[in-house]
C-alpha positions as CSV (number, residue, x, y, z in Angstrom):
1,X,-0.8,-25.4,-36.5
2,X,0.3,-24.4,-33.4
3,X,3.3,-26.1,-31.7
4,X,3.9,-27.1,-28.1
5,X,7.1,-25.6,-26.8
6,X,6.8,-25.2,-23.5
7,X,8.4,-27.9,-21.7
8,X,8.9,-26.6,-18.3
9,X,5.8,-24.7,-16.6
10,X,5.1,-24.1,-13.1
11,X,1.5,-24.6,-12.1
12,X,0.5,-21.4,-10.7
13,X,1.7,-19.0,-8.4
14,X,-1.6,-19.2,-7.0
15,X,-4.9,-20.6,-7.5
16,X,-7.8,-18.7,-6.1
17,X,-11.2,-20.5,-5.5
18,X,-13.9,-19.1,-2.8
19,X,-15.4,-20.4,0.5
20,X,-17.1,-19.2,2.7
21,X,-15.8,-18.7,6.4
22,X,-17.4,-17.7,9.8
23,X,-14.5,-17.6,12.5
24,X,-15.6,-16.7,16.0
25,X,-13.8,-13.7,15.8
26,X,-15.7,-12.0,12.7
27,X,-17.9,-12.5,9.8
28,X,-16.8,-13.8,6.1
29,X,-13.0,-13.9,5.5
30,X,-11.9,-14.4,1.9
31,X,-10.3,-17.6,1.4
32,X,-8.0,-19.7,-1.1
33,X,-7.8,-23.6,-1.5
34,X,-4.9,-24.8,-3.3
35,X,-4.3,-28.5,-4.0
36,X,-1.8,-30.1,-2.8
37,X,2.0,-29.9,-4.5
38,X,1.1,-27.1,-6.8
39,X,1.1,-24.1,-5.0
40,X,4.4,-22.3,-6.0
41,X,5.9,-19.8,-3.5
42,X,8.2,-16.9,-4.5
43,X,11.5,-18.2,-5.0
44,X,14.1,-18.5,-2.4
45,X,15.4,-14.8,-1.1
46,X,18.9,-13.2,-1.5
47,X,20.5,-13.7,1.7
48,X,20.3,-10.5,3.7
49,X,23.2,-8.8,4.7
50,X,21.8,-6.0,7.2
51,X,21.6,-6.3,11.0
52,X,18.2,-6.4,12.8
53,X,17.3,-5.1,16.4
54,X,15.6,-8.0,18.7
55,X,12.3,-6.1,18.5
56,X,10.5,-3.6,16.1
57,X,7.6,-1.5,15.9
58,X,6.0,0.3,13.0
59,X,3.6,1.9,15.5
60,X,6.4,3.8,17.2
61,X,7.9,4.8,13.8
62,X,4.6,6.7,12.9
63,X,4.1,4.6,9.9
64,X,0.6,2.5,11.2
65,X,-3.0,3.7,10.3
66,X,-6.0,3.0,13.1
67,X,-7.0,-0.8,12.8
68,X,-10.2,-0.9,10.6
69,X,-13.1,-3.4,10.7
70,X,-14.1,-5.7,7.6
71,X,-17.3,-6.4,8.9
72,X,-19.2,-9.2,7.5
73,X,-17.1,-8.5,3.8
74,X,-14.5,-10.9,2.8
75,X,-12.2,-8.2,2.1
76,X,-9.4,-8.7,4.1
77,X,-7.0,-9.1,1.4
78,X,-7.8,-5.1,0.8
79,X,-7.7,-4.4,4.2
80,X,-4.3,-5.8,4.8
81,X,-2.5,-4.4,1.6
82,X,-4.1,-1.0,1.6
83,X,-3.2,-0.7,5.3
84,X,0.1,-1.5,4.8
85,X,0.2,1.3,1.5
86,X,-1.5,3.7,3.9
87,X,2.0,3.0,6.2
88,X,3.6,4.3,3.5
89,X,1.9,7.1,2.6
90,X,1.6,8.5,6.4
91,X,4.6,11.0,6.7
92,X,2.8,13.2,4.0
93,X,-0.5,12.7,5.0
94,X,-1.2,11.6,8.6
95,X,-5.0,11.5,7.5
96,X,-4.5,9.0,4.5
97,X,-7.1,6.6,4.2
98,X,-7.9,4.3,1.0
99,X,-10.7,2.6,-0.5
100,X,-10.7,-1.2,0.5
101,X,-14.5,-1.1,-0.9
102,X,-13.3,0.5,-4.7
103,X,-9.9,-1.7,-4.6
104,X,-12.3,-5.2,-3.8
105,X,-14.7,-4.3,-6.2
106,X,-13.2,-3.2,-9.2
107,X,-11.1,-6.1,-9.0
108,X,-14.0,-8.3,-9.9
109,X,-14.5,-5.3,-12.7
110,X,-16.9,-7.1,-16.0
111,X,-15.2,-4.8,-18.0
112,X,-11.5,-5.2,-16.9
113,X,-11.3,-7.7,-14.0
114,X,-11.6,-11.0,-12.8
115,X,-15.3,-10.8,-13.6
116,X,-17.7,-13.6,-11.9
117,X,-20.9,-13.8,-14.5
118,X,-23.9,-13.6,-12.9
119,X,-22.7,-12.5,-9.4
120,X,-23.9,-9.5,-7.9
121,X,-21.7,-6.4,-5.8
122,X,-22.6,-7.7,-2.6
123,X,-21.8,-11.3,-3.6
124,X,-18.5,-9.9,-4.9
125,X,-17.4,-8.2,-2.0
126,X,-17.8,-10.8,0.7
127,X,-16.7,-13.7,-1.4
128,X,-12.8,-13.0,-0.6
129,X,-9.6,-12.5,-2.8
130,X,-5.9,-12.3,-2.6
131,X,-2.3,-10.6,-3.3
132,X,-1.9,-12.6,-6.7
133,X,-5.9,-11.1,-7.6
134,X,-5.0,-7.4,-6.1
135,X,-1.3,-6.9,-7.8
136,X,-3.0,-6.7,-11.3
137,X,-5.5,-4.6,-10.1
138,X,-3.1,-2.0,-8.7
139,X,-0.2,-2.1,-11.0
140,X,-2.4,-1.0,-13.8
141,X,-3.4,2.0,-11.6
142,X,-6.9,1.2,-10.9
143,X,-6.5,3.1,-7.6
144,X,-5.3,3.2,-5.0
145,X,-8.2,6.1,-4.5
146,X,-9.3,8.1,-1.2
147,X,-12.0,6.6,1.3
148,X,-14.1,9.4,0.8
149,X,-14.9,9.1,-2.9
150,X,-15.7,5.0,-2.3
151,X,-16.9,5.0,1.3
152,X,-17.3,1.4,2.6
153,X,-20.4,-0.3,2.4
154,X,-21.8,2.1,0.2
155,X,-23.1,0.5,-3.0
156,X,-24.6,3.7,-4.9
157,X,-20.6,4.9,-5.4
158,X,-19.8,1.4,-7.4
159,X,-20.0,2.0,-11.5
160,X,-20.3,-1.5,-13.0
161,X,-19.5,-0.1,-16.7
162,X,-16.5,1.8,-15.5
163,X,-13.2,2.1,-17.6
164,X,-10.0,1.3,-16.9
165,X,-8.8,4.8,-17.4
166,X,-11.6,6.0,-15.2
167,X,-9.8,6.3,-12.0
168,X,-6.4,7.2,-13.5
169,X,-7.2,10.7,-11.9
170,X,-8.2,9.9,-8.6
171,X,-5.5,7.2,-8.0
172,X,-3.7,8.4,-4.6
173,X,-0.1,7.3,-6.0
174,X,0.8,4.4,-8.3
175,X,1.6,1.1,-6.8
176,X,5.5,0.4,-8.6
177,X,6.1,-2.7,-6.5
178,X,4.3,-5.6,-5.6
179,X,7.1,-8.1,-4.1
180,X,6.4,-11.5,-3.2
181,X,8.5,-13.1,-0.3
182,X,9.2,-17.3,0.5
183,X,7.3,-18.2,3.5
184,X,7.7,-21.7,4.4
185,X,8.8,-22.9,8.0
186,X,9.9,-26.1,6.3
187,X,12.4,-24.9,4.0
188,X,15.9,-25.4,5.2
189,X,16.4,-21.4,3.8
190,X,13.6,-20.1,6.4
191,X,15.9,-17.9,8.8
192,X,16.8,-16.0,5.4
193,X,12.9,-16.2,4.6
194,X,12.5,-14.5,7.8
195,X,15.3,-11.9,7.6
196,X,13.4,-10.9,3.7
197,X,10.4,-10.6,5.7
198,X,12.3,-8.2,8.8
199,X,14.2,-5.9,6.0
200,X,10.9,-5.2,4.1
201,X,9.3,-3.9,7.6
202,X,12.2,-2.4,9.0
203,X,13.0,-0.3,6.1
204,X,9.3,1.0,6.5
205,X,6.8,-1.5,4.1
206,X,4.5,-3.5,6.0
207,X,4.2,-7.4,4.7
208,X,0.5,-8.8,4.1
209,X,0.6,-12.4,4.4
210,X,-2.2,-14.8,3.8
211,X,-2.2,-17.6,6.5
212,X,-4.5,-20.7,7.3
213,X,-6.9,-19.2,10.1
214,X,-8.4,-21.5,13.1
215,X,-9.9,-20.2,16.2
216,X,-8.2,-23.5,17.7
217,X,-4.7,-22.1,17.2
218,X,-5.5,-18.6,19.1
219,X,-4.9,-18.2,23.0
220,X,-8.3,-17.3,24.8
221,X,-7.3,-13.8,24.6
222,X,-6.9,-14.3,20.8
223,X,-3.6,-11.9,20.8
224,X,-1.2,-14.6,20.1
225,X,-1.9,-17.2,17.0
226,X,0.3,-20.7,16.0
227,X,-0.7,-23.5,14.0
228,X,1.5,-26.7,14.3
229,X,0.9,-27.4,10.6
230,X,-1.1,-31.0,12.7
231,X,-4.6,-29.3,11.6
232,X,-4.6,-28.0,7.8
233,X,-8.3,-27.2,7.3
234,X,-10.0,-23.7,7.8
235,X,-10.4,-20.3,5.8
236,X,-7.4,-18.0,4.9
237,X,-7.5,-14.6,6.1
238,X,-5.0,-11.7,4.8
239,X,-3.2,-9.4,7.8
240,X,-0.1,-7.6,7.7
241,X,3.1,-7.7,9.4
242,X,3.8,-4.4,11.4
243,X,6.8,-5.7,13.7
244,X,8.5,-8.5,15.6
245,X,9.6,-9.2,18.7
246,X,12.5,-12.0,19.0
247,X,11.8,-12.5,22.7
248,X,8.5,-12.9,22.7
249,X,7.9,-16.3,25.0
250,X,7.0,-19.5,23.5
251,X,4.9,-20.1,26.4
252,X,2.4,-17.2,25.2
253,X,0.9,-19.2,22.5
254,X,-1.4,-22.4,23.8
255,X,0.4,-25.1,21.5
256,X,4.4,-24.9,22.0
257,X,6.2,-23.4,18.6
258,X,9.5,-24.8,19.7
259,X,11.1,-21.1,20.5
260,X,10.7,-17.7,21.0
261,X,9.8,-15.3,18.6
262,X,6.7,-13.9,17.1
263,X,5.6,-11.4,14.5
264,X,3.3,-8.4,15.6
265,X,0.6,-8.4,13.3
266,X,-2.4,-5.9,12.3
267,X,-6.2,-7.5,11.6
268,X,-9.0,-6.1,10.2
269,X,-11.5,-7.2,13.1
270,X,-11.6,-3.8,14.9
271,X,-9.6,-2.7,17.8
272,X,-11.2,-4.7,19.9
273,X,-10.3,-7.8,18.9
274,X,-6.5,-9.2,20.5
275,X,-4.5,-7.0,21.4
276,X,-6.1,-3.5,20.5
277,X,-6.6,-4.7,17.0
278,X,-3.1,-6.8,16.9
279,X,-1.9,-10.4,17.2
280,X,1.2,-12.3,17.8
281,X,2.0,-15.1,15.9
282,X,5.1,-17.2,15.7
283,X,7.5,-17.2,13.1
284,X,7.0,-21.1,12.4
285,X,3.3,-21.2,12.0
286,X,2.4,-23.6,8.9
287,X,0.1,-22.8,6.2
288,X,1.3,-19.2,5.2
289,X,0.4,-19.2,1.4
290,X,1.3,-15.4,0.7
291,X,3.5,-13.2,2.1
292,X,4.5,-9.4,-0.1
293,X,4.7,-5.9,0.1
294,X,3.9,-2.8,-1.7
295,X,5.8,0.4,-3.1
296,X,4.7,3.2,-4.4
297,X,6.0,6.1,-6.3
298,X,3.7,9.6,-7.3
299,X,0.9,9.1,-10.2
300,X,1.8,11.9,-11.8
301,X,5.5,10.5,-12.6
302,X,3.4,8.6,-15.4
303,X,0.3,9.2,-17.6
304,X,0.2,6.2,-19.2
305,X,0.7,2.5,-19.5
306,X,0.8,-0.3,-22.6
307,X,0.6,-3.7,-21.6
308,X,-1.6,-7.2,-22.5
309,X,-1.2,-8.8,-19.6
310,X,-4.5,-8.1,-17.8
311,X,-5.0,-10.6,-15.5
312,X,-1.3,-10.4,-14.1
313,X,1.1,-12.9,-13.2
314,X,0.0,-16.2,-12.8
315,X,2.7,-18.5,-14.2
316,X,6.2,-18.6,-15.7
317,X,7.9,-21.2,-18.2
318,X,10.9,-22.1,-19.6
319,X,11.8,-24.2,-22.4
320,X,14.2,-26.6,-20.4
321,X,14.5,-27.0,-16.8
322,X,18.0,-25.6,-16.8
323,X,17.3,-22.8,-18.3
324,X,19.2,-20.0,-16.6
325,X,18.6,-17.2,-19.4
326,X,15.8,-16.0,-21.2
327,X,14.8,-12.6,-23.4
328,X,11.1,-12.2,-23.6
329,X,9.5,-8.9,-25.6
330,X,6.7,-7.0,-26.0
331,X,5.6,-5.8,-29.6
332,X,3.2,-2.5,-29.1
333,X,2.3,0.4,-31.4
334,X,2.0,3.9,-30.0
335,X,-1.5,5.4,-30.0
336,X,-0.1,8.9,-29.6
337,X,3.3,10.6,-29.6
338,X,5.1,10.0,-26.0
339,X,8.0,9.0,-24.1
340,X,8.5,5.9,-22.6
341,X,10.1,6.8,-19.2
342,X,10.2,3.2,-17.3
343,X,9.3,-0.4,-18.0
344,X,7.4,-2.7,-15.4
345,X,7.9,-6.5,-15.3
346,X,7.3,-9.5,-13.4
347,X,10.3,-12.0,-11.9
348,X,9.0,-15.2,-10.3
349,X,12.4,-14.6,-8.0
350,X,16.0,-13.0,-7.7
351,X,16.8,-12.4,-11.2
352,X,19.6,-10.3,-12.8
353,X,17.3,-8.5,-15.4
354,X,18.3,-5.7,-18.7
355,X,15.3,-3.9,-20.1
356,X,15.6,-1.8,-23.1
357,X,13.3,0.0,-26.1
358,X,13.9,-1.9,-29.3
359,X,13.0,0.7,-32.5
360,X,13.1,0.8,-36.0
361,X,12.5,-3.4,-36.1
362,X,13.3,-4.9,-39.6
363,X,11.3,-7.8,-38.1
364,X,8.2,-7.5,-35.9
365,X,8.8,-11.2,-35.1
366,X,12.5,-10.4,-34.1
367,X,12.2,-7.7,-31.5
368,X,16.0,-7.5,-31.0
369,X,16.0,-6.9,-34.8
370,X,16.1,-3.0,-34.5
371,X,17.8,-0.6,-31.9
372,X,17.9,-0.2,-28.9
373,X,17.6,2.8,-26.4
374,X,16.9,4.2,-22.9
375,X,18.5,0.2,-21.7
376,X,19.2,-0.2,-17.7
377,X,20.0,-2.8,-16.0
378,X,19.7,-4.2,-12.1
379,X,18.9,-7.1,-10.3
380,X,15.2,-7.8,-8.8
381,X,15.6,-9.3,-5.1
382,X,12.7,-11.0,-5.0
383,X,9.2,-12.4,-7.4
384,X,7.0,-9.8,-8.4
385,X,6.1,-6.5,-10.4
386,X,8.8,-4.2,-10.4
387,X,9.4,-0.8,-12.3
388,X,12.9,-0.1,-13.6
389,X,13.4,3.9,-15.6
390,X,15.5,3.9,-18.5
391,X,18.7,5.3,-18.7
392,X,17.0,7.7,-20.8
393,X,13.7,8.1,-22.2
394,X,12.9,7.3,-25.7
395,X,10.2,9.2,-28.1
396,X,7.8,7.0,-29.8
397,X,5.1,8.7,-32.7
398,X,1.7,7.6,-32.8
399,X,1.8,4.5,-34.8
400,X,5.1,3.9,-34.8
401,X,5.7,-0.2,-33.8
402,X,8.4,-0.7,-31.0
403,X,9.2,-3.7,-28.9
404,X,9.7,-3.8,-24.7
405,X,12.3,-6.3,-24.3
406,X,13.5,-7.6,-20.8
407,X,16.3,-10.5,-20.6
408,X,16.2,-12.1,-17.4
409,X,19.3,-14.6,-16.0
410,X,19.5,-16.5,-12.9
411,X,19.5,-19.7,-11.1
412,X,18.0,-22.6,-12.9
413,X,14.0,-22.4,-13.8
414,X,11.0,-20.5,-15.1
415,X,12.1,-17.1,-15.7
416,X,9.6,-15.7,-18.3
417,X,6.3,-14.6,-16.4
418,X,3.2,-14.6,-18.2
419,X,-0.5,-14.8,-17.6
420,X,-2.0,-18.1,-17.3
421,X,-5.0,-20.5,-17.0
422,X,-4.7,-23.1,-14.5
423,X,-7.1,-26.0,-14.0
424,X,-6.3,-28.8,-11.4
425,X,-7.9,-31.8,-11.2
426,X,-7.7,-34.3,-8.5
427,X,-9.1,-37.7,-8.7
428,X,-9.2,-39.4,-5.3
429,X,-8.6,-43.2,-4.8
430,X,-12.9,-43.7,-3.5
431,X,-13.8,-41.8,-7.0
432,X,-14.8,-38.2,-6.1
433,X,-13.0,-35.7,-7.7
434,X,-12.0,-32.1,-6.7
435,X,-11.3,-29.5,-9.9
436,X,-9.6,-26.0,-8.3
437,X,-9.0,-23.2,-11.1
438,X,-7.9,-19.8,-11.5
439,X,-11.1,-16.7,-10.4
440,X,-10.2,-16.0,-14.7
441,X,-11.3,-18.4,-17.1
442,X,-9.3,-19.7,-20.3
443,X,-11.7,-17.3,-22.4
444,X,-11.6,-14.3,-20.8
445,X,-7.6,-14.6,-20.7
446,X,-7.3,-15.5,-24.4
447,X,-10.1,-13.1,-25.6
448,X,-7.2,-10.3,-26.1
449,X,-4.2,-12.7,-27.0
450,X,-3.1,-12.3,-30.3
451,X,-0.3,-13.1,-32.8
452,X,2.6,-10.9,-32.6
453,X,2.1,-9.3,-29.7
454,X,4.4,-11.3,-26.4
455,X,7.3,-13.6,-27.7
456,X,10.6,-15.1,-25.9
457,X,13.6,-16.5,-27.0
458,X,15.9,-18.9,-24.6
459,X,18.6,-19.7,-27.3
460,X,19.8,-16.0,-28.3
461,X,18.4,-17.1,-32.1
462,X,15.2,-18.4,-32.0
463,X,11.8,-16.5,-31.2
464,X,8.5,-18.1,-30.4
465,X,5.4,-16.3,-30.4
466,X,3.1,-17.1,-27.0
467,X,-0.3,-17.1,-29.5
468,X,1.1,-20.2,-30.9
469,X,1.5,-22.1,-27.6
470,X,-0.9,-25.3,-27.2
471,X,-1.8,-26.0,-23.3
472,X,0.3,-28.1,-21.3
473,X,-1.0,-31.1,-19.1
474,X,1.2,-32.3,-16.1
475,X,0.4,-35.2,-14.1
476,X,1.4,-37.2,-10.6
477,X,0.1,-38.8,-7.9
478,X,0.0,-37.7,-4.3
479,X,-0.5,-41.2,-2.7
480,X,-3.6,-43.1,-4.4
481,X,-4.5,-39.6,-5.6
482,X,-4.2,-38.7,-9.1
483,X,-3.4,-35.0,-9.8
484,X,-3.3,-33.3,-13.6
485,X,-2.6,-29.7,-14.0
486,X,-3.9,-27.9,-17.5
487,X,-2.1,-24.9,-18.4
488,X,-2.3,-22.3,-21.0
489,X,-0.5,-19.4,-21.3
490,X,-1.2,-16.2,-22.1
491,X,0.7,-13.1,-22.9
492,X,4.2,-12.2,-20.9
493,X,4.0,-9.7,-18.3
494,X,6.2,-6.9,-19.5
495,X,4.6,-3.1,-19.8
496,X,6.0,0.2,-21.4
497,X,5.1,3.5,-18.7
498,X,5.1,6.9,-20.9
499,X,4.8,10.6,-20.1
500,X,4.9,13.3,-22.7
501,X,8.0,15.0,-24.0
502,X,8.5,18.3,-22.4
503,X,7.0,17.4,-19.1
504,X,8.5,18.8,-16.4
505,X,8.7,16.1,-13.0
506,X,9.0,17.4,-9.6
507,X,10.8,15.1,-7.0
508,X,8.4,16.0,-4.1
509,X,4.3,16.5,-5.4
510,X,3.0,16.3,-2.0
511,X,1.6,20.0,-1.2
512,X,3.4,19.9,2.1
513,X,7.1,19.2,2.7
514,X,9.4,19.9,5.5
515,X,11.8,23.3,5.6
516,X,15.1,22.7,3.7
517,X,13.5,20.4,1.3
518,X,15.6,20.1,-1.6
519,X,13.5,20.0,-4.9
520,X,14.8,18.4,-7.7
521,X,13.4,19.3,-11.5
522,X,13.6,16.7,-14.6
523,X,12.6,17.0,-18.3
524,X,11.1,14.2,-20.1
525,X,12.6,14.4,-23.3
526,X,14.0,18.2,-23.3
527,X,17.5,19.8,-22.9
528,X,16.3,22.7,-20.3
529,X,14.1,23.5,-17.9
530,X,12.9,27.6,-16.5
531,X,11.3,27.9,-13.3
532,X,10.4,30.9,-11.5
533,X,8.8,30.9,-7.7
534,X,6.5,32.7,-6.6
535,X,5.5,34.5,-9.9
536,X,9.3,36.0,-9.8
537,X,11.9,36.5,-12.2
538,X,12.3,32.9,-14.8
539,X,15.6,31.5,-14.3
540,X,17.9,28.8,-15.9
541,X,16.9,25.4,-13.6
542,X,20.2,24.7,-12.7
543,X,20.5,22.9,-8.9
544,X,17.8,22.0,-6.6
545,X,15.6,24.5,-5.6
546,X,15.5,24.4,-1.4
547,X,11.8,24.8,0.0
548,X,12.2,26.9,3.2
549,X,8.5,28.6,2.9
550,X,5.3,28.0,1.3
551,X,5.8,28.8,-2.0
552,X,4.6,28.0,-5.8
553,X,7.2,26.6,-8.1
554,X,6.6,27.0,-12.0
555,X,8.7,25.5,-14.6
556,X,8.7,24.6,-18.6
557,X,10.6,22.5,-20.6
558,X,12.6,24.1,-24.0
559,X,13.9,22.1,-26.5
560,X,15.8,23.8,-29.2
561,X,12.7,26.2,-30.5
562,X,10.1,24.2,-28.7
563,X,9.0,25.8,-26.2
564,X,6.6,23.1,-23.8
565,X,3.3,24.2,-21.9
566,X,4.2,24.8,-18.1
567,X,3.8,22.9,-15.1
568,X,3.0,24.0,-11.5
569,X,3.5,22.6,-7.7
570,X,2.2,24.8,-4.5
571,X,4.2,23.6,-1.4
572,X,3.7,24.5,2.0
573,X,5.7,23.9,5.4
574,X,4.7,20.1,6.5
575,X,3.2,20.1,10.2
576,X,3.7,17.3,12.5
577,X,0.4,15.4,12.7
578,X,-1.0,12.4,15.1
579,X,-2.3,9.9,12.7
580,X,-4.3,8.2,15.6
581,X,-5.2,8.0,18.9
582,X,-6.6,4.8,20.5
583,X,-8.2,4.8,23.9
584,X,-7.4,1.0,24.9
585,X,-9.5,0.2,27.4
586,X,-12.8,1.1,25.3
587,X,-11.3,-0.1,21.9
588,X,-12.0,3.6,20.3
589,X,-10.1,5.9,18.3
590,X,-10.9,9.5,19.7
591,X,-12.6,11.9,16.9
592,X,-10.3,15.8,17.1
593,X,-12.4,18.4,16.0
594,X,-9.5,20.8,13.4
595,X,-9.7,24.7,15.3
596,X,-7.4,26.0,13.1
597,X,-4.2,24.8,11.0
598,X,-2.4,23.7,13.7
599,X,-4.9,23.0,16.7
600,X,-7.0,19.8,17.2
601,X,-9.6,19.0,20.1
602,X,-11.8,16.0,21.0
603,X,-13.3,15.0,24.2
604,X,-13.3,11.8,26.1
605,X,-15.5,11.1,28.9
606,X,-14.8,7.5,29.6
607,X,-13.3,6.0,33.2
608,X,-10.2,5.3,31.8
609,X,-7.9,7.5,29.8
610,X,-5.5,4.7,28.5
611,X,-4.0,6.4,25.2
612,X,-1.9,4.8,22.5
613,X,-1.3,8.1,20.2
614,X,0.4,7.7,16.9
615,X,2.8,9.8,14.9
616,X,6.1,10.1,12.8
617,X,7.1,12.9,15.0
618,X,7.6,13.9,18.6
619,X,5.0,14.3,21.1
620,X,5.3,15.8,24.2
621,X,2.8,16.7,27.1
622,X,4.1,19.7,29.9
623,X,8.0,18.5,30.2
624,X,7.3,14.7,29.3
625,X,7.9,12.7,26.1
626,X,5.4,10.7,24.8
627,X,6.0,7.5,22.5
628,X,4.3,6.8,19.7
629,X,2.5,3.1,19.8
630,X,2.8,3.0,23.4
631,X,0.0,3.2,25.8
632,X,0.2,6.4,28.3
633,X,-2.0,6.2,31.3
634,X,-3.2,9.8,30.8
635,X,-4.6,11.3,34.4
636,X,-8.1,12.1,33.6
637,X,-9.2,13.5,36.8
638,X,-7.1,16.7,35.5
639,X,-9.5,18.9,32.8
640,X,-7.6,18.1,30.0
641,X,-4.3,16.4,28.4
642,X,-2.4,19.1,26.2
643,X,0.4,17.1,23.5
644,X,2.7,19.3,21.3
645,X,3.6,17.5,18.2
646,X,6.4,18.6,16.2
647,X,9.3,16.8,13.8
648,X,12.5,18.3,12.2
649,X,11.8,21.0,9.5
650,X,8.0,20.8,10.4
651,X,5.2,23.2,12.1
652,X,4.0,22.2,15.8
653,X,0.6,21.1,16.1
654,X,-1.1,21.0,19.3
655,X,-3.5,18.6,20.6
656,X,-5.8,19.3,23.8
657,X,-8.1,16.1,24.9
658,X,-10.7,17.4,27.4
659,X,-11.9,15.2,30.2
660,X,-15.1,16.5,30.4
661,X,-17.5,17.8,27.9
662,X,-18.0,20.9,30.5
663,X,-14.8,22.4,29.2
664,X,-16.0,25.5,28.2
665,X,-15.3,28.5,30.9
666,X,-12.6,26.9,32.4
667,X,-10.1,28.9,30.9
668,X,-7.0,27.8,32.4
669,X,-7.7,24.4,32.7
670,X,-7.6,24.3,36.5
671,X,-10.6,22.7,36.9
672,X,-12.7,25.1,38.0
673,X,-15.0,28.1,36.5
674,X,-13.9,30.9,38.5
675,X,-12.5,35.1,38.4
676,X,-9.6,34.0,37.2
677,X,-11.2,32.5,34.1
678,X,-12.9,36.1,33.8
679,X,-10.1,37.8,34.0
680,X,-7.9,36.7,31.6
681,X,-10.8,36.6,29.4
682,X,-11.1,40.4,29.9
683,X,-7.1,40.8,29.6
684,X,-7.0,39.2,26.4
685,X,-9.8,40.7,24.7
686,X,-8.5,44.3,26.3
687,X,-5.1,43.2,24.1
688,X,-7.3,42.8,21.2
689,X,-9.1,45.9,21.2
690,X,-6.0,47.8,20.9
691,X,-4.3,46.0,18.2
692,X,-1.7,45.5,21.0
693,X,-1.4,41.3,20.5
694,X,1.7,40.4,19.7
695,X,2.4,36.3,18.1
696,X,3.7,35.6,21.6
697,X,1.0,36.5,23.1
698,X,-1.6,35.1,21.2
699,X,-4.0,31.9,22.5
700,X,-3.8,29.0,20.9
701,X,-7.2,27.7,19.1
702,X,-8.1,25.4,21.8
703,X,-7.7,28.5,24.7
704,X,-10.3,30.7,22.3
705,X,-12.7,27.4,22.2
706,X,-12.7,27.4,25.7
707,X,-13.1,31.4,26.4
708,X,-15.7,32.0,23.8
709,X,-18.7,31.3,26.5
710,X,-21.3,32.4,24.1
711,X,-19.7,30.4,21.1
712,X,-19.8,34.1,19.3
713,X,-16.1,33.4,17.2
714,X,-14.5,35.4,19.1
715,X,-13.6,36.0,23.5
716,X,-14.8,38.7,24.6
717,X,-16.3,41.1,27.7
718,X,-19.5,39.4,26.9
719,X,-18.2,35.6,27.5
720,X,-16.4,37.1,30.5
721,X,-19.7,38.4,32.2
722,X,-21.1,34.8,31.4
723,X,-18.3,33.1,33.1
724,X,-18.5,35.1,35.9
725,X,-22.9,34.8,36.0
726,X,-21.7,30.4,36.0
727,X,-18.8,30.6,38.5
728,X,-21.3,32.6,40.7
729,X,-24.2,29.9,40.2
730,X,-21.5,27.4,40.7
731,X,-20.1,28.5,43.8
732,X,-23.7,28.9,45.2
């Protein structure tokens, strides 16, 4: 017979139900309905010692991608989260574009996700979602994948029968941290909560938030938002915080927030909304139910994951409210020979942790009855999903049973995070009843729950099996309303991340790196590494390899008499590039044509040219330095604007924006097609014909684009003649 053990259970981190909502600025957005009193925010933050500037903007650091438009789909939760993740990846890939379409659809997968039987793809993509659903999707490596593989709006690419592992090879990266932050303006720790948000943003991690969206709380220009909490109806909408301004005037809001200061928020309603797709939100805005940020690691770091918590962290528990320590474990049987290199676990707040791999178990019901290996300790600064690398790889063989064990300690409360099915029933005084529950059903969650999988211990002696826990029912009153919460716990959120023995891991997996990068190598469960560069002599790896030019690095591990297969990475020197250029007057992004590896051109013929370029590099135009993330009023009466983007250890890129479609023939960009242009072409053609072009005298690809009048792919005397003919026509 099952025995009830849990005396202190949190009634759910987030309860998701979905309602259509059509704000004036966009079509359907996702919403979250929660019953009063049972929405558990993240625990109180650790005091932040760091100090921050009065104003900060990730656009100025080049860490924000272009503003997108979710259209009629309720996918704000994916747009906001993947936008934040794109910002992390921008330095190595200025063109990064992750697929929201993929993330939203497969979060609702019938095979492994939060399936809603009887709903089709269109309904799921318009229905909404939240970070608590996305977290178990991304942290089990279901993406993120490139937009090119799953383009927005393309139903034909969706595969309803796809398995989790089908997306491993396409993942751009692995989400290693999914950190939830507390946000409650009524809490006395709110200043610390704001500091925690600032800390994340300041270190390059945009913070996604889900807030109660009300049209009446925006200014008329939609560039500022404040909800004082007097009206808590509406639908929820997800956006991402990319900066702040402590001096943002309180007078800018429709209602007075009582103090200056606001977050700079990136939206997903296109660049025409608000202030170029952004708006300002007062710090003290009521109705924020989620705030979180993501971190990632190279997908190559791990090749396997052992886990039971398909639906991720939805609740937490302890045996007693006063428990300040707990131990938990998941017992696995290896399916192949491999090495456990890291452990992923969940916390509900700031906790000290220690994780180990326990092997040679004398009693499978007592995970601590074996030997501990790879132990690593640390502290989680916030609630959410965390990844800890073990002190050493722990090899396991196919068929071997072992335990991943974690110990947590901190303030009294619920320290063991797990899956949970939660149903809240509110009986109103007028006889009406509201029922709200997690998006996954109890049957879905318990379908794979079995004895001997997840165990816990809170007294240092006795271990209990999660399979033996009966549901818990909590009742309370809110005025005349009676609230009943039914809670069923599932598997513990504790996972083993693996990599095969003998794998050589590279510190850099981007195919482009700054010159001077020190590349370090490590081997999983092996003693030595031998490497070669560009097929040269093989040497024993003893110190970092300095990458100063394009090269290919090949390395293999050796352990005793065993020589493992080689691993190869190709590197080029990173090029400083623009990630986007917005013309703010029209709300349109410029589309550049790449002429060669370093030259890009675009045509802009609008009546204005108020340009906002974004890059992590430095922009120079003539002798002027342009600032990333700020508006430059370009003189569009000139033939073109040229910008050189540079960065430390990077190769330069040239961007040319033509302010007329009639730019061919104006070789020297003086605003006219005349004999001087033809002369330049003839000089070039003569030097090229005589093989006398030095690198210094070789014109850039944009020059050749203007000089190649007949579009033959070369600039020669024929082009010069045609330019002279055109000059004569215009002169006439």
